[in-house]
C-alpha positions as CSV (number, residue, x, y, z in Angstrom):
1,M,58.5,96.0,39.4
2,N,56.9,92.9,40.9
3,L,56.1,93.5,44.5
4,Q,57.2,90.6,46.8
5,T,55.6,89.7,50.1
6,P,57.8,88.5,53.0
7,D,56.3,85.0,52.6
8,S,57.2,84.8,48.9
9,V,60.7,85.9,49.6
10,I,61.1,83.4,52.4
11,G,59.7,80.7,50.2
12,E,62.1,81.5,47.4
13,L,65.1,81.5,49.8
14,V,64.0,78.1,51.2
15,A,63.7,76.7,47.7
16,I,67.1,77.9,46.8
17,R,68.7,76.5,49.9
18,Q,67.0,73.1,49.3
19,E,68.2,73.0,45.7
20,A,71.7,74.0,46.8
21,S,71.7,71.2,49.4
22,R,70.9,68.7,46.6
23,G,73.6,70.4,44.5
24,V,76.2,69.5,47.1
25,D,75.3,65.9,46.8
26,A,75.3,66.1,43.0
27,L,78.7,67.7,43.1
28,Y,80.1,64.9,45.2
29,N,78.5,62.3,42.9
30,A,79.9,64.0,39.8
31,E,83.4,64.2,41.3
32,V,83.3,60.5,42.2
33,K,82.0,59.6,38.7
34,L,84.8,61.6,37.1
35,A,87.5,60.0,39.3
36,K,86.3,56.5,38.5
37,L,86.0,57.1,34.7
38,S,89.4,58.8,34.5
39,N,90.9,56.0,36.4
40,E,89.3,53.5,34.1
41,A,90.5,55.3,31.0
42,E,94.1,55.4,32.4
43,M,93.9,51.7,33.2
44,I,92.7,50.8,29.7
45,E,95.4,52.9,28.1
46,A,98.1,51.4,30.4
47,K,97.0,47.8,29.8
48,S,96.7,48.4,26.1
49,L,100.2,49.9,26.0
50,L,101.7,46.9,27.8
51,S,99.9,44.3,25.6
52,A,100.5,46.0,22.2
53,E,103.3,45.1,20.0
54,G,105.5,47.2,17.6
55,T,107.4,50.4,18.1
56,V,106.8,52.6,21.1
57,V,104.9,55.1,18.9
58,D,102.8,52.3,17.4
59,R,102.0,50.9,20.9
60,Q,101.1,54.4,22.2
61,A,98.8,55.0,19.2
62,V,97.0,51.6,19.8
63,A,96.7,52.3,23.5
64,K,95.2,55.7,22.9
65,L,92.7,54.2,20.4
66,K,91.6,51.5,22.8
67,A,91.2,54.0,25.6
68,S,89.4,56.6,23.5
69,E,85.8,55.6,24.4
70,A,86.7,55.5,28.1
71,R,88.5,58.9,27.8
72,L,85.4,60.3,26.1
73,A,83.2,59.1,29.0
74,A,85.6,60.8,31.4
75,D,85.5,64.0,29.4
76,I,81.7,63.9,29.5
77,A,81.8,63.3,33.3
78,K,84.0,66.4,33.6
79,A,81.5,68.4,31.6
80,E,78.8,67.2,34.0
81,L,80.9,68.2,37.0
82,N,81.5,71.6,35.5
83,R,77.7,72.0,35.0
84,V,77.0,71.1,38.6
85,R,79.6,73.7,39.8
86,T,78.1,76.3,37.5
87,K,74.6,75.6,38.8
88,L,75.8,75.9,42.4
89,K,77.4,79.2,41.6
90,V,74.2,80.4,39.9
91,L,72.2,79.3,43.0
92,S,74.6,81.3,45.2
93,E,74.1,84.4,43.1
94,Q,70.4,83.9,43.0
95,Q,70.4,83.6,46.8
96,M,72.2,86.9,47.2
97,S,69.8,88.5,44.8
98,V,66.8,87.2,46.8
99,Q,68.4,88.3,50.0
100,T,68.7,91.8,48.5
101,E,65.0,91.7,47.6
102,A,64.3,90.6,51.2
103,R,66.0,93.7,52.5
104,M,64.1,95.9,50.1
105,V,60.8,94.3,51.2
106,E,61.7,94.8,54.8
107,M,62.5,98.4,54.2
108,M,59.2,98.8,52.3
109,Y,57.2,97.4,55.1
110,R,59.1,99.4,57.7
111,T,58.6,102.7,55.9
112,A,55.0,102.0,54.8
113,G,52.6,104.3,56.6
114,L,55.3,106.7,57.9
115,G,53.9,109.6,55.8
116,E,50.4,109.1,57.3
117,R,51.4,110.1,60.8
């Protein structure tokens, strides 16, 4: 078991909080990016559907093909968003773990020396 000092535990908690704070901004940016790219993909598909000729099925197929790159970009943005969410969840779990370590360090320091009295 690796013994922690109060300073190292506090430093770890501060680092986790700082990264989580940046993560909140990253989450917002990822959500905005996904919304923009999804909207762009839908616009491309709708405009392509309106401008295509042929049967309804043919027009839908052409529209989907023309919007496929934009849809892929939106799907990648969704994956990025999910990664940010996962990272924030991991940070939360890591913070809880370090807080438990902090309680253990506190108990160790409180009980240290009691047997010597």
